[in-house]
C-alpha positions, 0 to 999 in steps of 0.5 A: 487475516494477515499471514507473516508480517515479517515476509510482507514487509520483506516483500515490500522492501523487495519491491521497493528496491525494484520499483523505487531505488535503493534508498535508507530506510527513512528517506523519501523518494517519488513514486507513482506521483507521490512522495513515498517514505521508505518505511520501518517495520513498525510504520509498515504494518498498520499501513499495510493492515488498514489497506488490506481491510479497505481493498477487502471493503472495496471488493465487497463493495464492487462484488454488491454493485455499490456506487464506489465514492471517488474519495476511498479510492483515492485513498486506496490508490494513495495507500497502494502507493505507499506499499509500492502495489499496484493501485486498485481498481 
């Protein structure tokens, strides 16, 4: 499902530094209107896995033409901000 998690974490750290700033792991900073924490690998992994699963379900729903619940989209956008990814939809 997910390729090498270590590589994904390294990409996250690079995105975080580029988009949010160079702060210590565990520190907080504002990004995309949210206060986010620079996560450790152990914190990052379950957030990424949940985000990838939710994005897959979201894409399937869009392809089927389902009505997307605003709550689901808000959660995806919050997780995207936490992972320093562009928001879906």
